[in-house]
C-alpha positions in Angstrom: 0.0 0.0 0.0 1.3 3.4 -0.9 -0.1 4.9 2.3 0.8 2.5 5.0 3.3 0.2 3.3 1.3 -2.9 4.0 2.0 -5.9 1.8 -1.3 -6.8 0.1 -2.4 -10.0 -1.6 -3.2 -9.7 -5.3 -7.0 -10.0 -4.5 -7.0 -7.2 -1.9 -7.8 -3.7 -3.0 -5.6 -0.7 -2.1 -8.1 0.5 0.4 -8.3 -2.9 2.3 -5.6 -2.1 4.9 -5.9 1.6 5.8 -8.7 2.9 3.6 -6.3 4.8 1.3 -4.7 6.5 4.3 -8.0 7.3 6.2 -7.1 4.9 9.1 -3.8 4.7 11.0 -2.6 1.2 11.5 -0.5 0.3 14.6 3.1 -0.7 13.9 3.9 -4.4 14.2 6.0 -5.5 17.1 9.5 -6.6 16.5 10.0 -10.3 15.7 11.4 -12.4 18.5 15.2 -12.7 18.2 15.1 -16.4 17.3 12.6 -15.9 14.5 14.6 -12.9 13.3 17.7 -15.0 13.1 15.8 -17.6 11.1 14.6 -15.0 8.6 17.9 -13.3 8.5 19.7 -16.5 7.3 18.9 -17.0 3.6 19.3 -20.8 3.9 16.8 -21.0 6.8 14.4 -18.5 5.4 14.2 -20.5 2.2 13.2 -23.6 4.2 10.8 -21.6 6.4 9.0 -20.3 3.3 9.0 -23.8 1.6 7.4 -25.4 4.7 5.2 -22.6 5.9 2.0 -24.4 5.0 3.1 -27.5 6.8 4.2 -25.5 9.9 0.8 -23.7 9.8 -1.1 -27.0 9.6 0.8 -28.3 12.7 -0.8 -25.5 14.7 -4.3 -25.8 13.1 -5.8 -27.3 16.2 -3.7 -25.5 18.8 -6.5 -23.1 19.7 -9.5 -25.4 19.2 -12.6 -25.0 21.4 -15.6 -27.2 21.8 -19.1 -26.8 23.2 -18.9 -30.3 24.7 -15.9 -32.0 26.1 -12.6 -33.7 25.1 -12.3 -37.4 25.9 -8.7 -38.5 26.0 -7.8 -42.1 25.4 -4.7 -43.5 27.1 -2.2 -45.4 25.0 -0.1 -46.7 27.8 0.9 -50.2 26.9 -0.5 -50.0 23.4 0.9 -49.0 20.1 -0.3 -46.0 18.3 -0.6 -42.2 18.8 -2.6 -40.7 21.6 -6.3 -40.1 20.5 -8.9 -37.6 21.5 -12.7 -37.7 20.8 -14.6 -34.4 20.7 -18.2 -34.1 21.7 -20.3 -31.1 20.7 -19.3 -28.5 18.1 -15.8 -27.3 17.4 -14.7 -23.7 16.9 -11.5 -21.7 16.7 
C-alpha cells in the first residue's frame, strides 16, 4: 500500500488495509530474536517459506474450542498415537 506500506495480496484492494490513508494502523511488534535469526539467514528463510504451509497446519488445532468435552484415550501399553474424541461442536 502506498499509504501504510502494507503488503497486500493480489486479491486485496488498495483500500483494504488503511482505507487509502484514512485509518492509522499500529506498527507491528519486532519479531522475537530467534525468528529474526531464522529469517535473516537465507538458507533457513528458504526452508521456512518452503514449509510454511506444513508449519501452519501443525498448529491448526492448537487453539480449538468445543461446546462439549474432550475425551482423551490413554495409549499406555498400546501401540499408536494418543487419541482424542470431541463431543459437541468445534470452533476456533
